N, CA, C and O atoms as a GROMACS GRO file, in nm:
protein
  592
    1MET      N    1   2.170  -0.578  -2.720
    1MET     CA    2   2.106  -0.632  -2.602
    1MET      C    3   2.159  -0.563  -2.475
    1MET      O    4   2.083  -0.528  -2.385
    2ARG      N    5   2.290  -0.544  -2.471
    2ARG     CA    6   2.348  -0.475  -2.353
    2ARG      C    7   2.296  -0.332  -2.341
    2ARG      O    8   2.274  -0.282  -2.231
    3LYS      N    9   2.278  -0.268  -2.456
    3LYS     CA   10   2.227  -0.131  -2.453
    3LYS      C   11   2.086  -0.128  -2.395
    3LYS      O   12   2.053  -0.040  -2.316
    4ALA      N   13   2.004  -0.223  -2.433
    4ALA     CA   14   1.867  -0.229  -2.382
    4ALA      C   15   1.865  -0.252  -2.233
    4ALA      O   16   1.790  -0.186  -2.161
    5VAL      N   17   1.946  -0.344  -2.184
    5VAL     CA   18   1.953  -0.372  -2.041
    5VAL      C   19   2.005  -0.251  -1.966
    5VAL      O   20   1.954  -0.217  -1.859
    6SER      N   21   2.107  -0.186  -2.021
    6SER     CA   22   2.162  -0.065  -1.960
    6SER      C   23   2.058   0.046  -1.956
    6SER      O   24   2.048   0.117  -1.856
    7LEU      N   25   1.983   0.061  -2.063
    7LEU     CA   26   1.879   0.164  -2.069
    7LEU      C   27   1.770   0.137  -1.965
    7LEU      O   28   1.726   0.229  -1.896
    8ILE      N   29   1.727   0.013  -1.955
    8ILE     CA   30   1.625  -0.024  -1.857
    8ILE      C   31   1.676   0.000  -1.716
    8ILE      O   32   1.604   0.053  -1.632
    9PHE      N   33   1.798  -0.039  -1.689
    9PHE     CA   34   1.856  -0.018  -1.555
    9PHE      C   35   1.863   0.130  -1.523
    9PHE      O   36   1.828   0.171  -1.412
   10THR      N   37   1.908   0.210  -1.617
   10THR     CA   38   1.916   0.356  -1.595
   10THR      C   39   1.777   0.414  -1.571
   10THR      O   40   1.759   0.499  -1.484
   11LEU      N   41   1.679   0.368  -1.647
   11LEU     CA   42   1.541   0.413  -1.629
   11LEU      C   43   1.490   0.377  -1.490
   11LEU      O   44   1.429   0.460  -1.423
   12LEU      N   45   1.515   0.255  -1.447
   12LEU     CA   46   1.473   0.212  -1.314
   12LEU      C   47   1.534   0.298  -1.205
   12LEU      O   48   1.464   0.342  -1.113
   13ILE      N   49   1.663   0.324  -1.213
   13ILE     CA   50   1.732   0.404  -1.113
   13ILE      C   51   1.675   0.546  -1.110
   13ILE      O   52   1.653   0.603  -1.003
   14THR      N   53   1.651   0.603  -1.228
   14THR     CA   54   1.596   0.739  -1.236
   14THR      C   55   1.458   0.746  -1.174
   14THR      O   56   1.429   0.837  -1.098
   15ILE      N   57   1.375   0.650  -1.208
   15ILE     CA   58   1.238   0.648  -1.155
   15ILE      C   59   1.239   0.630  -1.004
   15ILE      O   60   1.166   0.700  -0.932
   16ILE      N   61   1.320   0.537  -0.955
   16ILE     CA   62   1.326   0.512  -0.811
   16ILE      C   63   1.379   0.635  -0.737
   16ILE      O   64   1.328   0.668  -0.630
   17SER      N   65   1.479   0.702  -0.792
   17SER     CA   66   1.534   0.818  -0.723
   17SER      C   67   1.437   0.936  -0.722
   17SER      O   68   1.444   1.021  -0.634
   18ASN      N   69   1.346   0.941  -0.819
   18ASN     CA   70   1.246   1.048  -0.823
   18ASN      C   71   1.118   1.011  -0.750
   18ASN      O   72   1.025   1.092  -0.744
   19ALA      N   73   1.110   0.891  -0.694
   19ALA     CA   74   0.988   0.844  -0.631
   19ALA      C   75   0.948   0.931  -0.511
   19ALA      O   76   0.829   0.954  -0.487
   20GLN      N   77   1.046   0.978  -0.436
   20GLN     CA   78   1.016   1.060  -0.317
   20GLN      C   79   0.930   1.180  -0.354
   20GLN      O   80   0.835   1.212  -0.284
   21ASP      N   81   0.963   1.245  -0.462
   21ASP     CA   82   0.889   1.362  -0.507
   21ASP      C   83   0.754   1.324  -0.566
   21ASP      O   84   0.657   1.398  -0.552
   22LEU      N   85   0.747   1.210  -0.631
   22LEU     CA   86   0.627   1.170  -0.701
   22LEU      C   87   0.517   1.125  -0.604
   22LEU      O   88   0.401   1.163  -0.622
   23TYR      N   89   0.550   1.047  -0.504
   23TYR     CA   90   0.448   0.987  -0.418
   23TYR      C   91   0.428   1.059  -0.286
   23TYR      O   92   0.315   1.070  -0.239
   24ASN      N   93   0.534   1.108  -0.226
   24ASN     CA   94   0.525   1.183  -0.103
   24ASN      C   95   0.436   1.114   0.002
   24ASN      O   96   0.337   1.170   0.049
   25THR      N   97   0.475   0.991   0.036
   25THR     CA   98   0.398   0.913   0.133
   25THR      C   99   0.439   0.942   0.277
   25THR      O  100   0.366   0.909   0.370
   26GLY      N  101   0.556   1.002   0.295
   26GLY     CA  102   0.608   1.023   0.429
   26GLY      C  103   0.704   0.912   0.468
   26GLY      O  104   0.762   0.916   0.577
   27SER      N  105   0.721   0.814   0.382
   27SER     CA  106   0.812   0.702   0.407
   27SER      C  107   0.902   0.684   0.284
   27SER      O  108   0.854   0.651   0.176
   28ALA      N  109   1.032   0.706   0.304
   28ALA     CA  110   1.126   0.690   0.193
   28ALA      C  111   1.124   0.547   0.139
   28ALA      O  112   1.134   0.525   0.018
   29GLU      N  113   1.111   0.450   0.229
   29GLU     CA  114   1.108   0.309   0.188
   29GLU      C  115   0.985   0.281   0.102
   29GLU      O  116   0.995   0.216  -0.002
   30LEU      N  117   0.869   0.331   0.145
   30LEU     CA  118   0.746   0.311   0.069
   30LEU      C  119   0.755   0.380  -0.066
   30LEU      O  120   0.714   0.324  -0.168
   31ASP      N  121   0.808   0.503  -0.068
   31ASP     CA  122   0.825   0.575  -0.194
   31ASP      C  123   0.915   0.498  -0.290
   31ASP      O  124   0.886   0.491  -0.409
   32ALA      N  125   1.024   0.442  -0.239
   32ALA     CA  126   1.116   0.365  -0.324
   32ALA      C  127   1.048   0.239  -0.378
   32ALA      O  128   1.064   0.205  -0.495
   33ASP      N  129   0.971   0.170  -0.294
   33ASP     CA  130   0.900   0.051  -0.339
   33ASP      C  131   0.797   0.086  -0.445
   33ASP      O  132   0.778   0.011  -0.540
   34LEU      N  133   0.730   0.198  -0.430
   34LEU     CA  134   0.636   0.244  -0.532
   34LEU      C  135   0.708   0.277  -0.661
   34LEU      O  136   0.655   0.253  -0.769
   35GLY      N  137   0.828   0.332  -0.650
   35GLY     CA  138   0.909   0.358  -0.770
   35GLY      C  139   0.942   0.231  -0.844
   35GLY      O  140   0.939   0.228  -0.967
   36LYS      N  141   0.973   0.125  -0.771
   36LYS     CA  142   1.001  -0.005  -0.833
   36LYS      C  143   0.877  -0.059  -0.903
   36LYS      O  144   0.884  -0.108  -1.016
   37ILE      N  145   0.763  -0.049  -0.835
   37ILE     CA  146   0.637  -0.097  -0.895
   37ILE      C  147   0.610  -0.020  -1.023
   37ILE      O  148   0.574  -0.080  -1.125
   38ASN      N  149   0.628   0.111  -1.019
   38ASN     CA  150   0.602   0.194  -1.136
   38ASN      C  151   0.695   0.156  -1.252
   38ASN      O  152   0.650   0.146  -1.366
   39ALA      N  153   0.823   0.137  -1.222
   39ALA     CA  154   0.918   0.102  -1.327
   39ALA      C  155   0.884  -0.032  -1.390
   39ALA      O  156   0.888  -0.046  -1.512
   40GLU      N  157   0.852  -0.131  -1.308
   40GLU     CA  158   0.817  -0.263  -1.360
   40GLU      C  159   0.687  -0.258  -1.442
   40GLU      O  160   0.678  -0.320  -1.547
   41ALA      N  161   0.589  -0.183  -1.392
   41ALA     CA  162   0.461  -0.172  -1.462
   41ALA      C  163   0.477  -0.104  -1.597
   41ALA      O  164   0.411  -0.141  -1.694
   42ASN      N  165   0.563  -0.004  -1.604
   42ASN     CA  166   0.584   0.065  -1.730
   42ASN      C  167   0.651  -0.022  -1.834
   42ASN      O  168   0.640   0.006  -1.954
   43LEU      N  169   0.720  -0.126  -1.792
   43LEU     CA  170   0.783  -0.219  -1.886
   43LEU      C  171   0.678  -0.310  -1.951
   43LEU      O  172   0.694  -0.348  -2.067
   44ASP      N  173   0.572  -0.345  -1.878
   44ASP     CA  174   0.466  -0.431  -1.932
   44ASP      C  175   0.335  -0.392  -1.864
   44ASP      O  176   0.289  -0.460  -1.772
   45PHE      N  177   0.274  -0.284  -1.911
   45PHE     CA  178   0.152  -0.235  -1.848
   45PHE      C  179   0.036  -0.332  -1.862
   45PHE      O  180  -0.049  -0.341  -1.774
   46GLY      N  181   0.033  -0.406  -1.972
   46GLY     CA  182  -0.074  -0.505  -1.992
   46GLY      C  183  -0.073  -0.612  -1.883
   46GLY      O  184  -0.178  -0.646  -1.828
   47ALA      N  185   0.044  -0.664  -1.853
   47ALA     CA  186   0.055  -0.767  -1.749
   47ALA      C  187   0.024  -0.707  -1.612
   47ALA      O  188  -0.041  -0.771  -1.529
   48PHE      N  189   0.069  -0.585  -1.589
   48PHE     CA  190   0.042  -0.516  -1.464
   48PHE      C  191  -0.109  -0.498  -1.446
   48PHE      O  192  -0.163  -0.522  -1.338
   49LYS      N  193  -0.175  -0.456  -1.552
   49LYS     CA  194  -0.319  -0.432  -1.548
   49LYS      C  195  -0.394  -0.562  -1.519
   49LYS      O  196  -0.487  -0.564  -1.438
   50THR      N  197  -0.355  -0.669  -1.584
   50THR     CA  198  -0.417  -0.799  -1.560
   50THR      C  199  -0.398  -0.842  -1.415
   50THR      O  200  -0.490  -0.893  -1.352
   51ASN      N  201  -0.278  -0.820  -1.364
   51ASN     CA  202  -0.245  -0.854  -1.226
   51ASN      C  203  -0.335  -0.778  -1.128
   51ASN      O  204  -0.389  -0.837  -1.035
   52LEU      N  205  -0.350  -0.648  -1.150
   52LEU     CA  206  -0.437  -0.567  -1.063
   52LEU      C  207  -0.582  -0.611  -1.073
   52LEU      O  208  -0.652  -0.621  -0.972
   53ALA      N  209  -0.627  -0.637  -1.194
   53ALA     CA  210  -0.767  -0.678  -1.215
   53ALA      C  211  -0.797  -0.806  -1.136
   53ALA      O  212  -0.904  -0.818  -1.075
   54LEU      N  213  -0.706  -0.899  -1.137
   54LEU     CA  214  -0.726  -1.025  -1.065
   54LEU      C  215  -0.712  -1.007  -0.914
   54LEU      O  216  -0.788  -1.064  -0.836
   55SER      N  217  -0.615  -0.928  -0.874
   55SER     CA  218  -0.585  -0.913  -0.732
   55SER      C  219  -0.689  -0.829  -0.658
   55SER      O  220  -0.717  -0.854  -0.541
   56TYR      N  221  -0.746  -0.730  -0.726
   56TYR     CA  222  -0.835  -0.636  -0.658
   56TYR      C  223  -0.978  -0.641  -0.712
   56TYR      O  224  -1.062  -0.558  -0.676
   57ASP      N  225  -1.005  -0.737  -0.799
   57ASP     CA  226  -1.138  -0.753  -0.857
   57ASP      C  227  -1.188  -0.619  -0.915
   57ASP      O  228  -1.296  -0.571  -0.882
   58VAL      N  229  -1.104  -0.563  -1.000
   58VAL     CA  230  -1.135  -0.436  -1.066
   58VAL      C  231  -1.126  -0.457  -1.216
   58VAL      O  232  -1.043  -0.536  -1.262
   59SER      N  233  -1.209  -0.389  -1.292
   59SER     CA  234  -1.212  -0.409  -1.437
   59SER      C  235  -1.094  -0.339  -1.506
   59SER      O  236  -1.038  -0.242  -1.455
   60ASP      N  237  -1.060  -0.392  -1.623
   60ASP     CA  238  -0.958  -0.327  -1.707
   60ASP      C  239  -1.004  -0.185  -1.742
   60ASP      O  240  -0.923  -0.092  -1.749
   61LYS      N  241  -1.133  -0.170  -1.764
   61LYS     CA  242  -1.188  -0.039  -1.798
   61LYS      C  243  -1.162   0.062  -1.686
   61LYS      O  244  -1.127   0.177  -1.713
   62LYS      N  245  -1.179   0.022  -1.561
   62LYS     CA  246  -1.155   0.111  -1.447
   62LYS      C  247  -1.006   0.147  -1.439
   62LYS      O  248  -0.970   0.262  -1.414
   63ILE      N  249  -0.920   0.048  -1.462
   63ILE     CA  250  -0.775   0.073  -1.458
   63ILE      C  251  -0.738   0.171  -1.570
   63ILE      O  252  -0.659   0.263  -1.549
   64ASP      N  253  -0.793   0.151  -1.690
   64ASP     CA  254  -0.767   0.245  -1.801
   64ASP      C  255  -0.817   0.384  -1.766
   64ASP      O  256  -0.750   0.483  -1.795
   65TYR      N  257  -0.933   0.393  -1.703
   65TYR     CA  258  -0.988   0.523  -1.661
   65TYR      C  259  -0.891   0.593  -1.566
   65TYR      O  260  -0.861   0.712  -1.582
   66LEU      N  261  -0.842   0.519  -1.467
   66LEU     CA  262  -0.748   0.578  -1.370
   66LEU      C  263  -0.619   0.624  -1.438
   66LEU      O  264  -0.564   0.728  -1.404
   67SER      N  265  -0.573   0.546  -1.534
   67SER     CA  266  -0.450   0.579  -1.605
   67SER      C  267  -0.468   0.698  -1.700
   67SER      O  268  -0.387   0.790  -1.700
   68ILE      N  269  -0.573   0.693  -1.779
   68ILE     CA  270  -0.590   0.793  -1.884
   68ILE      C  271  -0.663   0.918  -1.836
   68ILE      O  272  -0.613   1.029  -1.854
   69SER      N  273  -0.779   0.900  -1.776
   69SER     CA  274  -0.860   1.016  -1.738
   69SER      C  275  -0.813   1.083  -1.612
   69SER      O  276  -0.808   1.206  -1.605
   70VAL      N  277  -0.777   1.004  -1.510
   70VAL     CA  278  -0.732   1.060  -1.383
   70VAL      C  279  -0.582   1.092  -1.388
   70VAL      O  280  -0.531   1.167  -1.305
   71LYS      N  281  -0.513   1.034  -1.487
   71LYS     CA  282  -0.370   1.056  -1.508
   71LYS      C  283  -0.284   1.006  -1.392
   71LYS      O  284  -0.190   1.072  -1.349
   72MET      N  285  -0.320   0.887  -1.342
   72MET     CA  286  -0.240   0.823  -1.237
   72MET      C  287  -0.129   0.740  -1.299
   72MET      O  288  -0.150   0.675  -1.401
   73GLU      N  289  -0.014   0.742  -1.238
   73GLU     CA  290   0.094   0.653  -1.274
   73GLU      C  291   0.054   0.512  -1.231
   73GLU      O  292  -0.031   0.497  -1.143
   74PRO      N  293   0.113   0.407  -1.291
   74PRO     CA  294   0.077   0.271  -1.252
   74PRO      C  295   0.088   0.246  -1.101
   74PRO      O  296  -0.001   0.184  -1.043
   75ALA      N  297   0.194   0.292  -1.038
   75ALA     CA  298   0.210   0.271  -0.894
   75ALA      C  299   0.101   0.344  -0.815
   75ALA      O  300   0.061   0.299  -0.707
   76GLU      N  301   0.054   0.456  -0.867
   76GLU     CA  302  -0.054   0.528  -0.800
   76GLU      C  303  -0.185   0.451  -0.811
   76GLU      O  304  -0.266   0.452  -0.718
   77ILE      N  305  -0.205   0.386  -0.923
   77ILE     CA  306  -0.325   0.302  -0.938
   77ILE      C  307  -0.318   0.189  -0.836
   77ILE      O  308  -0.416   0.161  -0.767
   78TYR      N  309  -0.202   0.124  -0.827
   78TYR     CA  310  -0.185   0.019  -0.728
   78TYR      C  311  -0.212   0.074  -0.587
   78TYR      O  312  -0.283   0.012  -0.508
   79LEU      N  313  -0.154   0.189  -0.557
   79LEU     CA  314  -0.167   0.248  -0.424
   79LEU      C  315  -0.312   0.281  -0.394
   79LEU      O  316  -0.359   0.257  -0.283
   80ALA      N  317  -0.384   0.336  -0.491
   80ALA     CA  318  -0.525   0.368  -0.472
   80ALA      C  319  -0.606   0.241  -0.443
   80ALA      O  320  -0.693   0.242  -0.356
   81LEU      N  321  -0.578   0.135  -0.515
   81LEU     CA  322  -0.649   0.008  -0.492
   81LEU      C  323  -0.616  -0.050  -0.355
   81LEU      O  324  -0.704  -0.103  -0.286
   82GLU      N  325  -0.491  -0.041  -0.317
   82GLU     CA  326  -0.448  -0.093  -0.186
   82GLU      C  327  -0.510  -0.010  -0.074
   82GLU      O  328  -0.555  -0.064   0.026
   83LEU      N  329  -0.512   0.123  -0.090
   83LEU     CA  330  -0.574   0.209   0.011
   83LEU      C  331  -0.724   0.182   0.020
   83LEU      O  332  -0.782   0.188   0.128
   84SER      N  333  -0.786   0.154  -0.093
   84SER     CA  334  -0.928   0.120  -0.094
   84SER      C  335  -0.952  -0.005  -0.010
   84SER      O  336  -1.044  -0.010   0.072
   85LYS      N  337  -0.869  -0.105  -0.032
   85LYS     CA  338  -0.882  -0.231   0.042
   85LYS      C  339  -0.859  -0.209   0.192
   85LYS      O  340  -0.937  -0.256   0.275
   86LEU      N  341  -0.752  -0.137   0.226
   86LEU     CA  342  -0.716  -0.120   0.367
   86LEU      C  343  -0.810  -0.026   0.444
   86LEU      O  344  -0.829  -0.041   0.564
   87SER      N  345  -0.868   0.070   0.372
   87SER     CA  346  -0.955   0.168   0.439
   87SER      C  347  -1.102   0.126   0.439
   87SER      O  348  -1.183   0.180   0.514
   88GLY      N  349  -1.134   0.028   0.355
   88GLY     CA  350  -1.274  -0.014   0.345
   88GLY      C  351  -1.357   0.081   0.261
   88GLY      O  352  -1.480   0.074   0.261
   89ARG      N  353  -1.291   0.171   0.189
   89ARG     CA  354  -1.360   0.267   0.102
   89ARG      C  355  -1.359   0.214  -0.041
   89ARG      O  356  -1.272   0.135  -0.078
   90SER      N  357  -1.454   0.256  -0.120
   90SER     CA  358  -1.456   0.216  -0.261
   90SER      C  359  -1.341   0.285  -0.335
   90SER      O  360  -1.288   0.386  -0.290
   91ILE      N  361  -1.305   0.230  -0.447
   91ILE     CA  362  -1.199   0.293  -0.527
   91ILE      C  363  -1.244   0.432  -0.573
   91ILE      O  364  -1.161   0.522  -0.584
   92ASP      N  365  -1.372   0.449  -0.600
   92ASP     CA  366  -1.421   0.580  -0.640
   92ASP      C  367  -1.406   0.683  -0.529
   92ASP      O  368  -1.375   0.799  -0.556
   93GLN      N  369  -1.427   0.642  -0.404
   93GLN     CA  370  -1.407   0.733  -0.290
   93GLN      C  371  -1.260   0.770  -0.276
   93GLN      O  372  -1.227   0.885  -0.248
   94VAL      N  373  -1.172   0.673  -0.295
   94VAL     CA  374  -1.028   0.700  -0.286
   94VAL      C  375  -0.989   0.799  -0.397
   94VAL      O  376  -0.913   0.892  -0.372
   95VAL      N  377  -1.040   0.780  -0.517
   95VAL     CA  378  -1.008   0.868  -0.628
   95VAL      C  379  -1.060   1.009  -0.601
   95VAL      O  380  -0.993   1.106  -0.637
   96GLU      N  381  -1.176   1.023  -0.540
   96GLU     CA  382  -1.227   1.157  -0.504
   96GLU      C  383  -1.131   1.228  -0.409
   96GLU      O  384  -1.099   1.345  -0.429
   97VAL      N  385  -1.084   1.156  -0.307
   97VAL     CA  386  -0.989   1.215  -0.212
   97VAL      C  387  -0.859   1.249  -0.284
   97VAL      O  388  -0.799   1.354  -0.260
   98TYR      N  389  -0.816   1.161  -0.372
   98TYR     CA  390  -0.693   1.183  -0.450
   98TYR      C  391  -0.704   1.309  -0.536
   98TYR      O  392  -0.613   1.393  -0.536
   99GLU      N  393  -0.814   1.323  -0.608
   99GLU     CA  394  -0.827   1.436  -0.699
   99GLU      C  395  -0.828   1.570  -0.627
   99GLU      O  396  -0.776   1.669  -0.678
  100VAL      N  397  -0.886   1.573  -0.507
  100VAL     CA  398  -0.890   1.698  -0.430
  100VAL      C  399  -0.753   1.728  -0.366
  100VAL      O  400  -0.716   1.844  -0.351
  101ASN      N  401  -0.680   1.623  -0.329
  101ASN     CA  402  -0.556   1.640  -0.252
  101ASN      C  403  -0.431   1.593  -0.324
  101ASN      O  404  -0.329   1.569  -0.260
  102ARG      N  405  -0.436   1.578  -0.453
  102ARG     CA  406  -0.325   1.526  -0.534
  102ARG      C  407  -0.195   1.597  -0.504
  102ARG      O  408  -0.090   1.533  -0.494
  103ASP      N  409  -0.200   1.729  -0.489
  103ASP     CA  410  -0.079   1.807  -0.469
  103ASP      C  411  -0.022   1.793  -0.327
  103ASP      O  412   0.090   1.836  -0.303
  104LYS      N  413  -0.097   1.736  -0.234
  104LYS     CA  414  -0.051   1.719  -0.096
  104LYS      C  415   0.021   1.586  -0.075
  104LYS      O  416   0.085   1.567   0.029
  105GLY      N  417   0.012   1.496  -0.170
  105GLY     CA  418   0.084   1.370  -0.163
  105GLY      C  419   0.001   1.257  -0.105
  105GLY      O  420  -0.104   1.278  -0.045
  106TRP      N  421   0.051   1.136  -0.126
  106TRP     CA  422  -0.019   1.015  -0.085
  106TRP      C  423  -0.023   0.996   0.065
  106TRP      O  424  -0.114   0.932   0.116
  107GLY      N  425   0.073   1.050   0.137
  107GLY     CA  426   0.070   1.041   0.283
  107GLY      C  427  -0.052   1.114   0.338
  107GLY      O  428  -0.120   1.064   0.428
  108PHE      N  429  -0.079   1.232   0.285
  108PHE     CA  430  -0.195   1.309   0.325
  108PHE      C  431  -0.324   1.238   0.286
  108PHE      O  432  -0.420   1.233   0.362
  109ILE      N  433  -0.324   1.183   0.165
  109ILE     CA  434  -0.442   1.111   0.115
  109ILE      C  435  -0.472   0.992   0.205
  109ILE      O  436  -0.588   0.968   0.240
  110ALA      N  437  -0.369   0.918   0.242
  110ALA     CA  438  -0.388   0.802   0.331
  110ALA      C  439  -0.448   0.846   0.465
  110ALA      O  440  -0.539   0.782   0.517
  111LYS      N  441  -0.398   0.956   0.519
  111LYS     CA  442  -0.453   1.008   0.646
  111LYS      C  443  -0.599   1.045   0.630
  111LYS      O  444  -0.680   1.018   0.719
  112GLU      N  445  -0.634   1.107   0.519
  112GLU     CA  446  -0.773   1.144   0.493
  112GLU      C  447  -0.863   1.022   0.486
  112GLU      O  448  -0.982   1.030   0.514
  113LEU      N  449  -0.806   0.909   0.448
  113LEU     CA  450  -0.881   0.784   0.438
  113LEU      C  451  -0.877   0.705   0.570
  113LEU      O  452  -0.930   0.594   0.578
  114GLY      N  453  -0.815   0.764   0.672
  114GLY     CA  454  -0.812   0.700   0.803
  114GLY      C  455  -0.692   0.611   0.829
  114GLY      O  456  -0.689   0.540   0.929
  115ILE      N  457  -0.595   0.616   0.740
  115ILE     CA  458  -0.473   0.534   0.758
  115ILE      C  459  -0.362   0.626   0.806
  115ILE      O  460  -0.302   0.701   0.729
  116LYS      N  461  -0.336   0.618   0.936
  116LYS     CA  462  -0.239   0.707   1.001
  116LYS      C  463  -0.100   0.645   1.001
  116LYS      O  464  -0.087   0.523   1.005
  117PRO      N  465   0.005   0.728   0.995
  117PRO     CA  466   0.141   0.676   1.004
  117PRO      C  467   0.157   0.595   1.134
  117PRO      O  468   0.113   0.637   1.241
  118GLY      N  469   0.220   0.481   1.123
  118GLY     CA  470   0.244   0.396   1.239
  118GLY      C  471   0.130   0.302   1.274
  118GLY      O  472   0.146   0.212   1.357
  119SER      N  473   0.014   0.321   1.210
  119SER     CA  474  -0.102   0.236   1.237
  119SER      C  475  -0.079   0.097   1.175
  119SER      O  476   0.005   0.082   1.086
  120PRO      N  477  -0.153  -0.003   1.222
  120PRO     CA  478  -0.142  -0.137   1.161
  120PRO      C  479  -0.172  -0.134   1.010
  120PRO      O  480  -0.109  -0.206   0.933
  121GLU      N  481  -0.268  -0.050   0.970
  121GLU     CA  482  -0.300  -0.040   0.826
  121GLU      C  483  -0.182   0.017   0.747
  121GLU      O  484  -0.154  -0.027   0.635
  122PHE      N  485  -0.114   0.116   0.805
  122PHE     CA  486   0.001   0.175   0.737
  122PHE      C  487   0.114   0.073   0.725
  122PHE      O  488   0.181   0.066   0.622
  123HIS      N  489   0.135  -0.006   0.831
  123HIS     CA  490   0.237  -0.111   0.825
  123HIS      C  491   0.200  -0.217   0.721
  123HIS      O  492   0.287  -0.268   0.650
  124ASN      N  493   0.071  -0.249   0.712
  124ASN     CA  494   0.025  -0.343   0.609
  124ASN      C  495   0.049  -0.285   0.471
  124ASN      O  496   0.093  -0.357   0.380
  125LEU      N  497   0.021  -0.158   0.454
  125LEU     CA  498   0.044  -0.092   0.326
  125LEU      C  499   0.190  -0.102   0.285
  125LEU      O  500   0.221  -0.136   0.171
  126LYS      N  501   0.278  -0.071   0.379
  126LYS     CA  502   0.422  -0.077   0.350
  126LYS      C  503   0.465  -0.219   0.314
  126LYS      O  504   0.540  -0.240   0.219
  127GLU      N  505   0.419  -0.316   0.391
  127GLU     CA  506   0.457  -0.456   0.367
  127GLU      C  507   0.401  -0.507   0.235
  127GLU      O  508   0.472  -0.572   0.158
  128ASN      N  509   0.275  -0.478   0.208
  128ASN     CA  510   0.214  -0.522   0.081
  128ASN      C  511   0.283  -0.458  -0.038
  128ASN      O  512   0.302  -0.523  -0.141
  129THR      N  513   0.321  -0.330  -0.025
  129THR     CA  514   0.388  -0.261  -0.134
  129THR      C  515   0.528  -0.315  -0.153
  129THR      O  516   0.574  -0.330  -0.267
  130LYS      N  517   0.596  -0.344  -0.046
  130LYS     CA  518   0.729  -0.403  -0.056
  130LYS      C  519   0.721  -0.538  -0.129
  130LYS      O  520   0.803  -0.566  -0.216
  131ASN      N  521   0.622  -0.618  -0.094
  131ASN     CA  522   0.606  -0.748  -0.158
  131ASN      C  523   0.568  -0.733  -0.306
  131ASN      O  524   0.616  -0.809  -0.390
  132LYS      N  525   0.483  -0.637  -0.335
  132LYS     CA  526   0.443  -0.612  -0.474
  132LYS      C  527   0.564  -0.564  -0.554
  132LYS      O  528   0.581  -0.603  -0.670
  133GLY      N  529   0.646  -0.481  -0.493
  133GLY     CA  530   0.767  -0.432  -0.559
  133GLY      C  531   0.869  -0.541  -0.582
  133GLY      O  532   0.958  -0.526  -0.667
  134ALA      N  533   0.857  -0.649  -0.508
  134ALA     CA  534   0.945  -0.765  -0.528
  134ALA      C  535   0.882  -0.858  -0.632
  134ALA      O  536   0.890  -0.980  -0.620
  135LYS      N  537   0.819  -0.798  -0.733
  135LYS     CA  538   0.755  -0.867  -0.844
  135LYS      C  539   0.643  -0.959  -0.798
  135LYS      O  540   0.618  -1.063  -0.859
  136GLY      N  541   0.576  -0.919  -0.688
  136GLY     CA  542   0.458  -0.992  -0.646
  136GLY      C  543   0.485  -1.127  -0.586
  136GLY      O  544   0.394  -1.209  -0.574
  137LYS      N  545   0.609  -1.152  -0.548
  137LYS     CA  546   0.642  -1.282  -0.492
  137LYS      C  547   0.624  -1.288  -0.342
  137LYS      O  548   0.654  -1.390  -0.279
  138GLY      N  549   0.574  -1.180  -0.286
  138GLY     CA  550   0.557  -1.173  -0.142
  138GLY      C  551   0.432  -1.241  -0.096
  138GLY      O  552   0.368  -1.316  -0.170
  139LYS      N  553   0.397  -1.214   0.029
  139LYS     CA  554   0.279  -1.274   0.089
  139LYS      C  555   0.189  -1.166   0.141
  139LYS      O  556   0.233  -1.056   0.172
  140ASN      N  557   0.062  -1.199   0.150
  140ASN     CA  558  -0.030  -1.103   0.209
  140ASN      C  559  -0.028  -1.115   0.359
  140ASN      O  560   0.056  -1.186   0.414
  141ASN      N  561  -0.118  -1.048   0.426
  141ASN     CA  562  -0.115  -1.040   0.571
  141ASN      C  563  -0.140  -1.172   0.640
  141ASN      O  564  -0.106  -1.187   0.758
  142LYS      N  565  -0.197  -1.269   0.572
  142LYS     CA  566  -0.229  -1.398   0.634
  142LYS      C  567  -0.127  -1.505   0.599
  142LYS      O  568  -0.146  -1.622   0.633
  143GLY      N  569  -0.020  -1.468   0.532
  143GLY     CA  570   0.084  -1.564   0.501
  143GLY      C  571   0.055  -1.647   0.376
  143GLY      O  572   0.134  -1.736   0.344
  144LYS      N  573  -0.054  -1.622   0.306
  144LYS     CA  574  -0.085  -1.693   0.183
  144LYS      C  575  -0.028  -1.615   0.067
  144LYS      O  576  -0.024  -1.492   0.072
  145PRO      N  577   0.016  -1.683  -0.038
  145PRO     CA  578   0.072  -1.610  -0.153
  145PRO      C  579  -0.031  -1.514  -0.210
  145PRO      O  580  -0.149  -1.545  -0.221
  146LYS      N  581   0.017  -1.396  -0.245
  146LYS     CA  582  -0.069  -1.296  -0.308
  146LYS      C  583  -0.089  -1.331  -0.454
  146LYS      O  584  -0.006  -1.398  -0.515
  147LYS      N  585  -0.199  -1.286  -0.509
  147LYS     CA  586  -0.225  -1.304  -0.651
  147LYS      C  587  -0.143  -1.207  -0.734
  147LYS      O  588  -0.119  -1.232  -0.853
  148CYS      N  589  -0.099  -1.097  -0.674
  148CYS     CA  590  -0.026  -0.997  -0.752
  148CYS      C  591   0.120  -1.000  -0.725
  148CYS      O  592   0.195  -0.922  -0.783
   0.00000   0.00000   0.00000
């Protein structure tokens, strides 16, 4: 049991420390929170998928498509759905921007979707991601508990 806990802890630390390179949002804090989301989601992807489906009204099939066909990490799927919500764009539009600009990072993708660093939308993104990374126990922008 101790070995399993130690292995999980080591995996979490490794994933979080590599988050800066993986997400490239322009915010170390946001990258770290995305690393936490990714680590937690990888431990129970089924529960994560159910959570996203309920929170963003997206089908399991769409989440599987993003994971398998588009090759997004779980935190990237979350980020794409959150950017879709904050930008008012469909998830398919966000994925189009992602596929063209994948190598430029999520900070660039957010800007392409109209979410600029320092904007209210960017602050909402950071806060929502921080709350999601805290195992979904946070609150949304209106102070009501989030579904995710």
